[in-house]
Every structure is written in C-alpha cells, then in structure tokens.
All heavy atoms as a GROMACS GRO file, in nm:
protein
  593
    1MET      N    1  -5.620   5.039  -6.948
    1MET     CA    2  -5.533   4.931  -6.988
    1MET      C    3  -5.527   4.924  -7.142
    1MET      O    4  -5.630   4.928  -7.205
    1MET     CB    5  -5.583   4.799  -6.937
    1MET     CG    6  -5.531   4.762  -6.802
    1MET     SD    7  -5.567   4.588  -6.774
    1MET     CE    8  -5.614   4.598  -6.606
    2SER      N    9  -5.409   4.903  -7.189
    2SER     CA   10  -5.396   4.892  -7.334
    2SER      C   11  -5.430   4.751  -7.381
    2SER      O   12  -5.426   4.654  -7.302
    2SER     CB   13  -5.253   4.930  -7.375
    2SER     OG   14  -5.166   4.829  -7.335
    3THR      N   15  -5.462   4.744  -7.504
    3THR     CA   16  -5.497   4.615  -7.565
    3THR      C   17  -5.377   4.519  -7.561
    3THR      O   18  -5.391   4.401  -7.536
    3THR     CB   19  -5.546   4.633  -7.708
    3THR    OG1   20  -5.650   4.732  -7.707
    3THR    CG2   21  -5.600   4.506  -7.765
    4LEU      N   22  -5.258   4.574  -7.587
    4LEU     CA   23  -5.136   4.491  -7.585
    4LEU      C   24  -5.114   4.428  -7.448
    4LEU      O   25  -5.077   4.312  -7.439
    4LEU     CB   26  -5.016   4.576  -7.627
    4LEU     CG   27  -4.881   4.507  -7.625
    4LEU    CD1   28  -4.878   4.395  -7.731
    4LEU    CD2   29  -4.770   4.604  -7.650
    5PHE      N   30  -5.135   4.507  -7.342
    5PHE     CA   31  -5.117   4.456  -7.207
    5PHE      C   32  -5.214   4.342  -7.175
    5PHE      O   33  -5.173   4.240  -7.118
    5PHE     CB   34  -5.136   4.569  -7.105
    5PHE     CG   35  -5.112   4.527  -6.964
    5PHE    CD1   36  -4.984   4.508  -6.917
    5PHE    CD2   37  -5.217   4.504  -6.876
    5PHE    CE1   38  -4.962   4.469  -6.787
    5PHE    CE2   39  -5.196   4.467  -6.747
    5PHE     CZ   40  -5.068   4.448  -6.701
    6VAL      N   41  -5.338   4.355  -7.217
    6VAL     CA   42  -5.438   4.250  -7.194
    6VAL      C   43  -5.402   4.125  -7.271
    6VAL      O   44  -5.409   4.011  -7.217
    6VAL     CB   45  -5.579   4.300  -7.233
    6VAL    CG1   46  -5.680   4.186  -7.226
    6VAL    CG2   47  -5.622   4.415  -7.143
    7ILE      N   48  -5.361   4.139  -7.396
    7ILE     CA   49  -5.320   4.023  -7.477
    7ILE      C   50  -5.200   3.953  -7.415
    7ILE      O   51  -5.196   3.831  -7.405
    7ILE     CB   52  -5.294   4.066  -7.621
    7ILE    CG1   53  -5.423   4.108  -7.689
    7ILE    CG2   54  -5.228   3.951  -7.701
    7ILE    CD1   55  -5.407   4.170  -7.825
    8LEU      N   56  -5.099   4.030  -7.372
    8LEU     CA   57  -4.981   3.971  -7.310
    8LEU      C   58  -5.015   3.900  -7.179
    8LEU      O   59  -4.956   3.798  -7.147
    8LEU     CB   60  -4.872   4.075  -7.287
    8LEU     CG   61  -4.799   4.123  -7.413
    8LEU    CD1   62  -4.700   4.233  -7.379
    8LEU    CD2   63  -4.731   4.008  -7.483
    9CYS      N   64  -5.107   3.954  -7.103
    9CYS     CA   65  -5.150   3.891  -6.979
    9CYS      C   66  -5.220   3.756  -7.007
    9CYS      O   67  -5.195   3.657  -6.935
    9CYS     CB   68  -5.245   3.982  -6.901
    9CYS     SG   69  -5.164   4.112  -6.812
   10ILE      N   70  -5.301   3.754  -7.109
   10ILE     CA   71  -5.370   3.628  -7.144
   10ILE      C   72  -5.269   3.524  -7.191
   10ILE      O   73  -5.275   3.407  -7.153
   10ILE     CB   74  -5.478   3.655  -7.251
   10ILE    CG1   75  -5.589   3.735  -7.187
   10ILE    CG2   76  -5.532   3.525  -7.310
   10ILE    CD1   77  -5.694   3.787  -7.286
   11VAL      N   78  -5.171   3.566  -7.274
   11VAL     CA   79  -5.068   3.475  -7.321
   11VAL      C   80  -4.984   3.424  -7.204
   11VAL      O   81  -4.950   3.308  -7.197
   11VAL     CB   82  -4.978   3.544  -7.428
   11VAL    CG1   83  -4.855   3.462  -7.459
   11VAL    CG2   84  -5.059   3.571  -7.554
   12PHE      N   85  -4.954   3.513  -7.110
   12PHE     CA   86  -4.879   3.477  -6.991
   12PHE      C   87  -4.952   3.370  -6.909
   12PHE      O   88  -4.896   3.273  -6.863
   12PHE     CB   89  -4.847   3.599  -6.906
   12PHE     CG   90  -4.759   3.572  -6.789
   12PHE    CD1   91  -4.622   3.558  -6.806
   12PHE    CD2   92  -4.810   3.561  -6.662
   12PHE    CE1   93  -4.539   3.533  -6.697
   12PHE    CE2   94  -4.731   3.536  -6.553
   12PHE     CZ   95  -4.593   3.523  -6.571
   13LEU      N   96  -5.081   3.392  -6.890
   13LEU     CA   97  -5.164   3.298  -6.811
   13LEU      C   98  -5.169   3.163  -6.879
   13LEU      O   99  -5.151   3.059  -6.814
   13LEU     CB  100  -5.306   3.355  -6.797
   13LEU     CG  101  -5.347   3.381  -6.655
   13LEU    CD1  102  -5.441   3.496  -6.650
   13LEU    CD2  103  -5.407   3.259  -6.596
   14LEU      N  104  -5.197   3.159  -7.010
   14LEU     CA  105  -5.205   3.032  -7.082
   14LEU      C  106  -5.068   2.963  -7.082
   14LEU      O  107  -5.061   2.840  -7.068
   14LEU     CB  108  -5.255   3.054  -7.224
   14LEU     CG  109  -5.400   3.102  -7.237
   14LEU    CD1  110  -5.433   3.133  -7.382
   14LEU    CD2  111  -5.495   3.005  -7.178
   15GLY      N  112  -4.963   3.039  -7.098
   15GLY     CA  113  -4.829   2.982  -7.099
   15GLY      C  114  -4.791   2.924  -6.965
   15GLY      O  115  -4.726   2.819  -6.958
   16SER      N  116  -4.833   2.989  -6.857
   16SER     CA  117  -4.801   2.938  -6.724
   16SER      C  118  -4.875   2.809  -6.696
   16SER      O  119  -4.819   2.715  -6.634
   16SER     CB  120  -4.827   3.042  -6.617
   16SER     OG  121  -4.962   3.080  -6.617
   17PHE      N  122  -5.002   2.798  -6.742
   17PHE     CA  123  -5.075   2.675  -6.723
   17PHE      C  124  -5.011   2.561  -6.805
   17PHE      O  125  -5.003   2.449  -6.759
   17PHE     CB  126  -5.220   2.690  -6.764
   17PHE     CG  127  -5.301   2.763  -6.660
   17PHE    CD1  128  -5.386   2.867  -6.699
   17PHE    CD2  129  -5.300   2.727  -6.528
   17PHE    CE1  130  -5.460   2.935  -6.606
   17PHE    CE2  131  -5.375   2.793  -6.433
   17PHE     CZ  132  -5.457   2.899  -6.473
   18ALA      N  133  -4.965   2.595  -6.926
   18ALA     CA  134  -4.901   2.494  -7.010
   18ALA      C  135  -4.768   2.447  -6.948
   18ALA      O  136  -4.733   2.328  -6.953
   18ALA     CB  137  -4.875   2.549  -7.151
   19LEU      N  138  -4.694   2.541  -6.886
   19LEU     CA  139  -4.569   2.505  -6.821
   19LEU      C  140  -4.594   2.415  -6.699
   19LEU      O  141  -4.520   2.316  -6.678
   19LEU     CB  142  -4.493   2.632  -6.779
   19LEU     CG  143  -4.355   2.611  -6.722
   19LEU    CD1  144  -4.262   2.551  -6.829
   19LEU    CD2  145  -4.298   2.744  -6.674
   20VAL      N  146  -4.696   2.444  -6.621
   20VAL     CA  147  -4.729   2.360  -6.508
   20VAL      C  148  -4.766   2.220  -6.555
   20VAL      O  149  -4.724   2.118  -6.497
   20VAL     CB  150  -4.842   2.424  -6.425
   20VAL    CG1  151  -4.899   2.325  -6.324
   20VAL    CG2  152  -4.790   2.547  -6.353
   21ALA      N  153  -4.844   2.211  -6.662
   21ALA     CA  154  -4.884   2.081  -6.717
   21ALA      C  155  -4.761   2.002  -6.766
   21ALA      O  156  -4.749   1.883  -6.742
   21ALA     CB  157  -4.984   2.098  -6.829
   22ALA      N  158  -4.666   2.072  -6.832
   22ALA     CA  159  -4.548   2.003  -6.881
   22ALA      C  160  -4.462   1.953  -6.764
   22ALA      O  161  -4.404   1.845  -6.772
   22ALA     CB  162  -4.466   2.099  -6.968
   23ILE      N  163  -4.456   2.026  -6.658
   23ILE     CA  164  -4.380   1.984  -6.538
   23ILE      C  165  -4.445   1.865  -6.472
   23ILE      O  166  -4.379   1.769  -6.434
   23ILE     CB  167  -4.362   2.102  -6.442
   23ILE    CG1  168  -4.268   2.207  -6.500
   23ILE    CG2  169  -4.310   2.054  -6.306
   23ILE    CD1  170  -4.262   2.335  -6.423
   24LEU      N  171  -4.576   1.868  -6.461
   24LEU     CA  172  -4.648   1.759  -6.395
   24LEU      C  173  -4.647   1.630  -6.477
   24LEU      O  174  -4.659   1.522  -6.422
   24LEU     CB  175  -4.790   1.800  -6.364
   24LEU     CG  176  -4.809   1.904  -6.254
   24LEU    CD1  177  -4.952   1.943  -6.240
   24LEU    CD2  178  -4.754   1.852  -6.122
   25LEU      N  179  -4.630   1.639  -6.608
   25LEU     CA  180  -4.628   1.520  -6.692
   25LEU      C  181  -4.492   1.448  -6.691
   25LEU      O  182  -4.482   1.336  -6.736
   25LEU     CB  183  -4.664   1.555  -6.837
   25LEU     CG  184  -4.810   1.588  -6.862
   25LEU    CD1  185  -4.829   1.637  -7.006
   25LEU    CD2  186  -4.896   1.464  -6.839
   26GLN      N  187  -4.390   1.516  -6.641
   26GLN     CA  188  -4.256   1.454  -6.637
   26GLN      C  189  -4.249   1.349  -6.530
   26GLN      O  190  -4.318   1.356  -6.427
   26GLN     CB  191  -4.149   1.560  -6.615
   26GLN     CG  192  -4.133   1.655  -6.731
   26GLN     CD  193  -4.028   1.759  -6.704
   26GLN    OE1  194  -3.946   1.742  -6.613
   26GLN    NE2  195  -4.028   1.864  -6.780
   27LYS      N  196  -4.162   1.249  -6.553
   27LYS     CA  197  -4.140   1.146  -6.454
   27LYS      C  198  -4.055   1.200  -6.338
   27LYS      O  199  -3.974   1.288  -6.358
   27LYS     CB  200  -4.064   1.029  -6.514
   27LYS     CG  201  -4.147   0.938  -6.597
   27LYS     CD  202  -4.068   0.818  -6.639
   27LYS     CE  203  -4.152   0.718  -6.708
   27LYS     NZ  204  -4.074   0.597  -6.743
   28LYS      N  205  -4.079   1.142  -6.222
   28LYS     CA  206  -3.998   1.180  -6.106
   28LYS      C  207  -3.861   1.117  -6.118
   28LYS      O  208  -3.848   1.005  -6.162
   28LYS     CB  209  -4.065   1.138  -5.977
   28LYS     CG  210  -4.194   1.206  -5.948
   28LYS     CD  211  -4.254   1.161  -5.818
   28LYS     CE  212  -4.384   1.230  -5.794
   28LYS     NZ  213  -4.447   1.182  -5.671
   29ARG      N  214  -3.761   1.189  -6.077
   29ARG     CA  215  -3.624   1.135  -6.078
   29ARG      C  216  -3.591   1.082  -5.939
   29ARG      O  217  -3.626   1.142  -5.837
   29ARG     CB  218  -3.525   1.245  -6.116
   29ARG     CG  219  -3.546   1.293  -6.254
   29ARG     CD  220  -3.440   1.390  -6.293
   29ARG     NE  221  -3.465   1.439  -6.427
   29ARG     CZ  222  -3.399   1.537  -6.481
   29ARG    NH1  223  -3.305   1.597  -6.415
   29ARG    NH2  224  -3.428   1.575  -6.605
   30ALA      N  225  -3.521   0.972  -5.936
   30ALA     CA  226  -3.479   0.913  -5.807
   30ALA      C  227  -3.370   0.999  -5.748
   30ALA      O  228  -3.284   1.054  -5.817
   30ALA     CB  229  -3.429   0.772  -5.829
   31ALA      N  230  -3.373   1.009  -5.618
   31ALA     CA  231  -3.274   1.092  -5.549
   31ALA      C  232  -3.134   1.031  -5.560
   31ALA      O  233  -3.036   1.101  -5.571
   31ALA     CB  234  -3.313   1.108  -5.401
   32GLY      N  235  -3.123   0.902  -5.552
   32GLY     CA  236  -2.994   0.835  -5.568
   32GLY      C  237  -2.915   0.821  -5.442
   32GLY      O  238  -2.816   0.752  -5.437
   33GLY      N  239  -2.956   0.881  -5.335
   33GLY     CA  240  -2.889   0.864  -5.206
   33GLY      C  241  -2.755   0.935  -5.204
   33GLY      O  242  -2.732   1.034  -5.267
   34ILE      N  243  -2.664   0.876  -5.126
   34ILE     CA  244  -2.533   0.938  -5.105
   34ILE      C  245  -2.446   0.931  -5.229
   34ILE      O  246  -2.359   1.012  -5.247
   34ILE     CB  247  -2.467   0.877  -4.982
   34ILE    CG1  248  -2.428   0.989  -4.892
   34ILE    CG2  249  -2.345   0.798  -5.016
   34ILE    CD1  250  -2.391   0.952  -4.756
   35GLY      N  251  -2.468   0.834  -5.316
   35GLY     CA  252  -2.385   0.822  -5.437
   35GLY      C  253  -2.403   0.939  -5.529
   35GLY      O  254  -2.311   0.980  -5.599
   36SER      N  255  -2.525   0.997  -5.533
   36SER     CA  256  -2.545   1.111  -5.620
   36SER      C  257  -2.477   1.238  -5.567
   36SER      O  258  -2.438   1.324  -5.643
   36SER     CB  259  -2.695   1.138  -5.639
   36SER     OG  260  -2.752   1.171  -5.519
   37ILE      N  261  -2.461   1.246  -5.436
   37ILE     CA  262  -2.391   1.357  -5.375
   37ILE      C  263  -2.243   1.354  -5.412
   37ILE      O  264  -2.185   1.455  -5.446
   37ILE     CB  265  -2.410   1.362  -5.225
   37ILE    CG1  266  -2.557   1.383  -5.190
   37ILE    CG2  267  -2.322   1.465  -5.158
   37ILE    CD1  268  -2.588   1.366  -5.045
   38ALA      N  269  -2.186   1.235  -5.407
   38ALA     CA  270  -2.045   1.219  -5.436
   38ALA      C  271  -2.016   1.214  -5.585
   38ALA      O  272  -1.900   1.203  -5.626
   38ALA     CB  273  -1.991   1.091  -5.370
   39GLY      N  274  -2.121   1.220  -5.668
   39GLY     CA  275  -2.100   1.215  -5.813
   39GLY      C  276  -2.078   1.076  -5.865
   39GLY      O  277  -2.024   1.057  -5.974
   40MET      N  278  -2.115   0.975  -5.786
   40MET     CA  279  -2.097   0.838  -5.830
   40MET      C  280  -2.228   0.776  -5.872
   40MET      O  281  -2.259   0.663  -5.838
   40MET     CB  282  -2.034   0.758  -5.716
   40MET     CG  283  -1.900   0.808  -5.675
   40MET     SD  284  -1.821   0.710  -5.545
   40MET     CE  285  -1.950   0.679  -5.428
   41GLY      N  286  -2.303   0.848  -5.952
   41GLY     CA  287  -2.429   0.795  -6.001
   41GLY      C  288  -2.403   0.686  -6.105
   41GLY      O  289  -2.298   0.625  -6.110
   42ASN      N  290  -2.497   0.662  -6.189
   42ASN     CA  291  -2.481   0.559  -6.292
   42ASN      C  292  -2.382   0.611  -6.394
   42ASN      O  293  -2.413   0.697  -6.473
   42ASN     CB  294  -2.618   0.531  -6.356
   42ASN     CG  295  -2.612   0.412  -6.448
   42ASN    OD1  296  -2.509   0.344  -6.454
   42ASN    ND2  297  -2.722   0.385  -6.514
   43ALA      N  298  -2.264   0.554  -6.397
   43ALA     CA  299  -2.158   0.603  -6.484
   43ALA      C  300  -2.168   0.546  -6.625
   43ALA      O  301  -2.108   0.600  -6.716
   43ALA     CB  302  -2.022   0.566  -6.424
   44ALA      N  303  -2.242   0.441  -6.645
   44ALA     CA  304  -2.254   0.379  -6.776
   44ALA      C  305  -2.347   0.457  -6.865
   44ALA      O  306  -2.459   0.492  -6.826
   44ALA     CB  307  -2.300   0.236  -6.760
   45ASP      N  308  -2.302   0.486  -6.988
   45ASP     CA  309  -2.389   0.550  -7.086
   45ASP      C  310  -2.471   0.441  -7.154
   45ASP      O  311  -2.418   0.355  -7.220
   45ASP     CB  312  -2.307   0.624  -7.190
   45ASP     CG  313  -2.248   0.753  -7.138
   45ASP    OD1  314  -2.307   0.810  -7.044
   45ASP    OD2  315  -2.145   0.796  -7.192
   46THR      N  316  -2.601   0.448  -7.133
   46THR     CA  317  -2.688   0.347  -7.190
   46THR      C  318  -2.750   0.401  -7.318
   46THR      O  319  -2.741   0.520  -7.351
   46THR     CB  320  -2.800   0.310  -7.090
   46THR    OG1  321  -2.878   0.426  -7.066
   46THR    CG2  322  -2.740   0.258  -6.960
   47TYR      N  323  -2.815   0.315  -7.392
   47TYR     CA  324  -2.886   0.353  -7.512
   47TYR      C  325  -2.994   0.453  -7.478
   47TYR      O  326  -3.018   0.549  -7.550
   47TYR     CB  327  -2.946   0.228  -7.579
   47TYR     CG  328  -3.027   0.260  -7.702
   47TYR    CD1  329  -2.960   0.287  -7.821
   47TYR    CD2  330  -3.165   0.260  -7.701
   47TYR    CE1  331  -3.032   0.317  -7.935
   47TYR    CE2  332  -3.236   0.291  -7.813
   47TYR     CZ  333  -3.169   0.319  -7.930
   47TYR     OH  334  -3.242   0.349  -8.044
   48TRP      N  335  -3.059   0.436  -7.366
   48TRP     CA  336  -3.164   0.526  -7.321
   48TRP      C  337  -3.110   0.666  -7.298
   48TRP      O  338  -3.172   0.765  -7.335
   48TRP     CB  339  -3.230   0.472  -7.195
   48TRP     CG  340  -3.328   0.566  -7.133
   48TRP    CD1  341  -3.308   0.646  -7.026
   48TRP    CD2  342  -3.460   0.595  -7.177
   48TRP    NE1  343  -3.419   0.721  -7.000
   48TRP    CE2  344  -3.514   0.692  -7.092
   48TRP    CE3  345  -3.538   0.547  -7.282
   48TRP    CZ2  346  -3.643   0.741  -7.107
   48TRP    CZ3  347  -3.667   0.596  -7.295
   48TRP    CH2  348  -3.716   0.691  -7.209
   49ASP      N  349  -2.996   0.678  -7.234
   49ASP     CA  350  -2.935   0.808  -7.204
   49ASP      C  351  -2.897   0.882  -7.332
   49ASP      O  352  -2.907   1.003  -7.341
   49ASP     CB  353  -2.814   0.792  -7.115
   49ASP     CG  354  -2.852   0.749  -6.974
   49ASP    OD1  355  -2.966   0.775  -6.934
   49ASP    OD2  356  -2.768   0.687  -6.906
   50LYS      N  357  -2.845   0.807  -7.431
   50LYS     CA  358  -2.802   0.869  -7.553
   50LYS      C  359  -2.915   0.918  -7.640
   50LYS      O  360  -2.901   1.014  -7.717
   50LYS     CB  361  -2.714   0.772  -7.634
   50LYS     CG  362  -2.580   0.746  -7.566
   50LYS     CD  363  -2.498   0.647  -7.648
   50LYS     CE  364  -2.368   0.617  -7.574
   50LYS     NZ  365  -2.288   0.518  -7.652
   51ASN      N  366  -3.028   0.853  -7.636
   51ASN     CA  367  -3.142   0.888  -7.721
   51ASN      C  368  -3.260   0.946  -7.644
   51ASN      O  369  -3.372   0.943  -7.692
   51ASN     CB  370  -3.189   0.763  -7.799
   51ASN     CG  371  -3.084   0.716  -7.894
   51ASN    OD1  372  -3.028   0.797  -7.966
   51ASN    ND2  373  -3.056   0.589  -7.892
   52LYS      N  374  -3.233   0.999  -7.528
   52LYS     CA  375  -3.340   1.052  -7.443
   52LYS      C  376  -3.408   1.174  -7.505
   52LYS      O  377  -3.525   1.197  -7.485
   52LYS     CB  378  -3.281   1.088  -7.305
   52LYS     CG  379  -3.386   1.123  -7.204
   52LYS     CD  380  -3.326   1.148  -7.071
   52LYS     CE  381  -3.431   1.184  -6.970
   52LYS     NZ  382  -3.373   1.220  -6.843
   53SER      N  383  -3.333   1.254  -7.583
   53SER     CA  384  -3.392   1.375  -7.639
   53SER      C  385  -3.500   1.347  -7.742
   53SER      O  386  -3.582   1.431  -7.772
   53SER     CB  387  -3.281   1.461  -7.700
   53SER     OG  388  -3.224   1.394  -7.809
   54ARG      N  389  -3.501   1.224  -7.796
   54ARG     CA  390  -3.599   1.188  -7.897
   54ARG      C  391  -3.726   1.131  -7.838
   54ARG      O  392  -3.824   1.108  -7.910
   54ARG     CB  393  -3.539   1.086  -7.993
   54ARG     CG  394  -3.421   1.141  -8.068
   54ARG     CD  395  -3.364   1.038  -8.160
   54ARG     NE  396  -3.244   1.090  -8.222
   54ARG     CZ  397  -3.155   1.017  -8.283
   54ARG    NH1  398  -3.171   0.889  -8.289
   54ARG    NH2  399  -3.048   1.069  -8.335
   55THR      N  400  -3.731   1.110  -7.709
   55THR     CA  401  -3.850   1.055  -7.645
   55THR      C  402  -3.940   1.164  -7.598
   55THR      O  403  -3.907   1.284  -7.602
   55THR     CB  404  -3.809   0.968  -7.523
   55THR    OG1  405  -3.746   1.052  -7.427
   55THR    CG2  406  -3.718   0.852  -7.565
   56MET      N  407  -4.059   1.126  -7.552
   56MET     CA  408  -4.155   1.222  -7.501
   56MET      C  409  -4.099   1.291  -7.376
   56MET      O  410  -4.120   1.408  -7.354
   56MET     CB  411  -4.287   1.156  -7.469
   56MET     CG  412  -4.394   1.249  -7.423
   56MET     SD  413  -4.547   1.164  -7.400
   56MET     CE  414  -4.643   1.288  -7.320
   57GLU      N  415  -4.027   1.213  -7.295
   57GLU     CA  416  -3.969   1.272  -7.171
   57GLU      C  417  -3.868   1.379  -7.206
   57GLU      O  418  -3.866   1.486  -7.142
   57GLU     CB  419  -3.904   1.160  -7.093
   57GLU     CG  420  -3.863   1.201  -6.954
   57GLU     CD  421  -3.809   1.080  -6.877
   57GLU    OE1  422  -3.847   0.965  -6.908
   57GLU    OE2  423  -3.729   1.102  -6.782
   58GLY      N  424  -3.786   1.354  -7.306
   58GLY     CA  425  -3.688   1.455  -7.349
   58GLY      C  426  -3.756   1.577  -7.408
   58GLY      O  427  -3.711   1.690  -7.386
   59SER      N  428  -3.865   1.557  -7.481
   59SER     CA  429  -3.939   1.668  -7.538
   59SER      C  430  -4.001   1.753  -7.427
   59SER      O  431  -4.005   1.875  -7.440
   59SER     CB  432  -4.048   1.617  -7.631
   59SER     OG  433  -3.993   1.546  -7.737
   60LEU      N  434  -4.053   1.688  -7.323
   60LEU     CA  435  -4.111   1.763  -7.213
   60LEU      C  436  -4.005   1.846  -7.138
   60LEU      O  437  -4.032   1.956  -7.095
   60LEU     CB  438  -4.182   1.668  -7.115
   60LEU     CG  439  -4.318   1.614  -7.160
   60LEU    CD1  440  -4.367   1.508  -7.063
   60LEU    CD2  441  -4.416   1.728  -7.173
   61GLU      N  442  -3.887   1.789  -7.123
   61GLU     CA  443  -3.777   1.863  -7.060
   61GLU      C  444  -3.740   1.987  -7.141
   61GLU      O  445  -3.720   2.096  -7.087
   61GLU     CB  446  -3.654   1.773  -7.039
   61GLU     CG  447  -3.668   1.675  -6.929
   61GLU     CD  448  -3.543   1.590  -6.909
   61GLU    OE1  449  -3.436   1.629  -6.965
   61GLU    OE2  450  -3.551   1.488  -6.843
   62ARG      N  451  -3.729   1.968  -7.272
   62ARG     CA  452  -3.696   2.080  -7.360
   62ARG      C  453  -3.806   2.187  -7.356
   62ARG      O  454  -3.779   2.306  -7.351
   62ARG     CB  455  -3.675   2.030  -7.503
   62ARG     CG  456  -3.618   2.130  -7.595
   62ARG     CD  457  -3.586   2.077  -7.735
   62ARG     NE  458  -3.564   1.934  -7.741
   62ARG     CZ  459  -3.646   1.848  -7.801
   62ARG    NH1  460  -3.757   1.888  -7.856
   62ARG    NH2  461  -3.614   1.719  -7.804
   63LEU      N  462  -3.934   2.142  -7.360
   63LEU     CA  463  -4.046   2.235  -7.353
   63LEU      C  464  -4.048   2.310  -7.220
   63LEU      O  465  -4.080   2.430  -7.219
   63LEU     CB  466  -4.178   2.157  -7.369
   63LEU     CG  467  -4.305   2.237  -7.362
   63LEU    CD1  468  -4.317   2.323  -7.486
   63LEU    CD2  469  -4.426   2.147  -7.349
   64THR      N  470  -4.011   2.247  -7.114
   64THR     CA  471  -4.006   2.310  -6.983
   64THR      C  472  -3.899   2.420  -6.981
   64THR      O  473  -3.923   2.530  -6.930
   64THR     CB  474  -3.979   2.208  -6.872
   64THR    OG1  475  -4.081   2.109  -6.876
   64THR    CG2  476  -3.979   2.273  -6.736
   65LYS      N  477  -3.784   2.389  -7.036
   65LYS     CA  478  -3.676   2.489  -7.037
   65LYS      C  479  -3.713   2.610  -7.125
   65LYS      O  480  -3.696   2.725  -7.081
   65LYS     CB  481  -3.546   2.427  -7.089
   65LYS     CG  482  -3.487   2.326  -6.994
   65LYS     CD  483  -3.368   2.258  -7.057
   65LYS     CE  484  -3.320   2.143  -6.969
   65LYS     NZ  485  -3.212   2.068  -7.034
   66ILE      N  486  -3.763   2.582  -7.243
   66ILE     CA  487  -3.800   2.692  -7.333
   66ILE      C  488  -3.916   2.772  -7.277
   66ILE      O  489  -3.915   2.895  -7.280
   66ILE     CB  490  -3.833   2.635  -7.473
   66ILE    CG1  491  -3.707   2.577  -7.537
   66ILE    CG2  492  -3.894   2.740  -7.562
   66ILE    CD1  493  -3.735   2.498  -7.664
   67GLY      N  494  -4.016   2.704  -7.222
   67GLY     CA  495  -4.130   2.772  -7.164
   67GLY      C  496  -4.093   2.858  -7.045
   67GLY      O  497  -4.148   2.967  -7.026
   68GLY      N  498  -4.001   2.812  -6.963
   68GLY     CA  499  -3.956   2.893  -6.849
   68GLY      C  500  -3.886   3.020  -6.892
   68GLY      O  501  -3.909   3.127  -6.836
   69VAL      N  502  -3.804   3.010  -6.994
   69VAL     CA  503  -3.732   3.128  -7.044
   69VAL      C  504  -3.832   3.226  -7.107
   69VAL      O  505  -3.827   3.348  -7.081
   69VAL     CB  506  -3.623   3.088  -7.145
   69VAL    CG1  507  -3.567   3.207  -7.218
   69VAL    CG2  508  -3.512   3.012  -7.075
   70VAL      N  509  -3.924   3.173  -7.187
   70VAL     CA  510  -4.024   3.260  -7.252
   70VAL      C  511  -4.111   3.330  -7.147
   70VAL      O  512  -4.139   3.448  -7.156
   70VAL     CB  513  -4.108   3.179  -7.352
   70VAL    CG1  514  -4.228   3.258  -7.398
   70VAL    CG2  515  -4.024   3.136  -7.469
   71LEU      N  516  -4.155   3.256  -7.046
   71LEU     CA  517  -4.236   3.320  -6.940
   71LEU      C  518  -4.156   3.421  -6.860
   71LEU      O  519  -4.213   3.523  -6.816
   71LEU     CB  520  -4.298   3.213  -6.848
   71LEU     CG  521  -4.416   3.139  -6.907
   71LEU    CD1  522  -4.466   3.033  -6.806
   71LEU    CD2  523  -4.528   3.233  -6.940
   72GLY      N  524  -4.030   3.396  -6.838
   72GLY     CA  525  -3.947   3.494  -6.768
   72GLY      C  526  -3.934   3.624  -6.846
   72GLY      O  527  -3.948   3.733  -6.792
   73VAL      N  528  -3.908   3.612  -6.976
   73VAL     CA  529  -3.898   3.730  -7.062
   73VAL      C  530  -4.032   3.801  -7.070
   73VAL      O  531  -4.039   3.926  -7.064
   73VAL     CB  532  -3.847   3.692  -7.203
   73VAL    CG1  533  -3.860   3.805  -7.301
   73VAL    CG2  534  -3.705   3.639  -7.194
   74LEU      N  535  -4.140   3.725  -7.078
   74LEU     CA  536  -4.272   3.785  -7.086
   74LEU      C  537  -4.308   3.856  -6.954
   74LEU      O  538  -4.372   3.962  -6.955
   74LEU     CB  539  -4.375   3.676  -7.118
   74LEU     CG  540  -4.514   3.721  -7.161
   74LEU    CD1  541  -4.504   3.807  -7.284
   74LEU    CD2  542  -4.600   3.602  -7.193
   75ALA      N  543  -4.267   3.800  -6.842
   75ALA     CA  544  -4.291   3.866  -6.713
   75ALA      C  545  -4.218   3.998  -6.703
   75ALA      O  546  -4.272   4.100  -6.655
   75ALA     CB  547  -4.250   3.774  -6.598
   76ILE      N  548  -4.094   4.001  -6.747
   76ILE     CA  549  -4.019   4.128  -6.749
   76ILE      C  550  -4.081   4.228  -6.842
   76ILE      O  551  -4.095   4.348  -6.809
   76ILE     CB  552  -3.870   4.100  -6.787
   76ILE    CG1  553  -3.804   4.020  -6.678
   76ILE    CG2  554  -3.795   4.231  -6.814
   76ILE    CD1  555  -3.666   3.969  -6.714
   77LEU      N  556  -4.127   4.182  -6.959
   77LEU     CA  557  -4.193   4.270  -7.053
   77LEU      C  558  -4.322   4.327  -6.996
   77LEU      O  559  -4.353   4.445  -7.015
   77LEU     CB  560  -4.220   4.193  -7.183
   77LEU     CG  561  -4.275   4.267  -7.300
   77LEU    CD1  562  -4.172   4.371  -7.347
   77LEU    CD2  563  -4.312   4.174  -7.414
   78LEU      N  564  -4.397   4.244  -6.924
   78LEU     CA  565  -4.522   4.294  -6.864
   78LEU      C  566  -4.495   4.398  -6.754
   78LEU      O  567  -4.574   4.490  -6.735
   78LEU     CB  568  -4.601   4.177  -6.807
   78LEU     CG  569  -4.680   4.093  -6.903
   78LEU    CD1  570  -4.736   3.969  -6.837
   78LEU    CD2  571  -4.789   4.177  -6.968
   79CYS      N  572  -4.385   4.386  -6.685
   79CYS     CA  573  -4.349   4.482  -6.582
   79CYS      C  574  -4.312   4.616  -6.643
   79CYS      O  575  -4.333   4.723  -6.582
   79CYS     CB  576  -4.235   4.431  -6.495
   79CYS     SG  577  -4.282   4.301  -6.385
   80LEU      N  578  -4.254   4.612  -6.762
   80LEU     CA  579  -4.211   4.737  -6.829
   80LEU      C  580  -4.324   4.810  -6.896
   80LEU      O  581  -4.313   4.932  -6.918
   80LEU     CB  582  -4.102   4.705  -6.931
   80LEU     CG  583  -3.971   4.648  -6.874
   80LEU    CD1  584  -3.877   4.615  -6.986
   80LEU    CD2  585  -3.908   4.751  -6.779
   81ILE      N  586  -4.433   4.740  -6.927
   81ILE     CA  587  -4.548   4.806  -6.994
   81ILE      C  588  -4.633   4.879  -6.895
   81ILE      O  589  -4.663   4.840  -6.792
   81ILE     CB  590  -4.630   4.703  -7.079
   81ILE    CG1  591  -4.545   4.653  -7.192
   81ILE    CG2  592  -4.758   4.764  -7.129
   81ILE    CD1  593  -4.617   4.550  -7.279
   0.00000   0.00000   0.00000
C-alpha cells in the first residue's frame, strides 16, 4: 500500500464521521402532510427563511452539502488509486 492511499483512507474516514455528526446535529423537518405534496406549504417568506444561511442550522446544511461532494470525489479517487 502506498503512503498516499493510507493518508486518503484516513482523511475519508475522518470526513465521513464529521459528515455523520453534521447530519445528526441538524433539526428534523416536519413532513407537512398532504399540503407539502401539493406544493402548498408555508408560502409566506419570513425573516427566518431569508436569514437562515447565517444561522448554525444553515451552516450545518452547507457543511453537509460540501462534505458530501468532497467525500464523493474522494471515494472515486480512492477507487482509482
């Protein structure tokens, strides 16, 4: 095994644990019932919705998206090595 492969495996493992932690720290979203299926959810834009990206919840969502993409690319890279 090459040193690069071992380092990438360790980074992949630590990243996957961090991604799981970020997912578990997020709040659960309400299903919304039949209104969410028809697209009739909460139509009003509230102050909370407009500034959500600045909160911890918004940061966790962004971290989850970025972490998922990075882990996907890293998984493909590990398969090629």
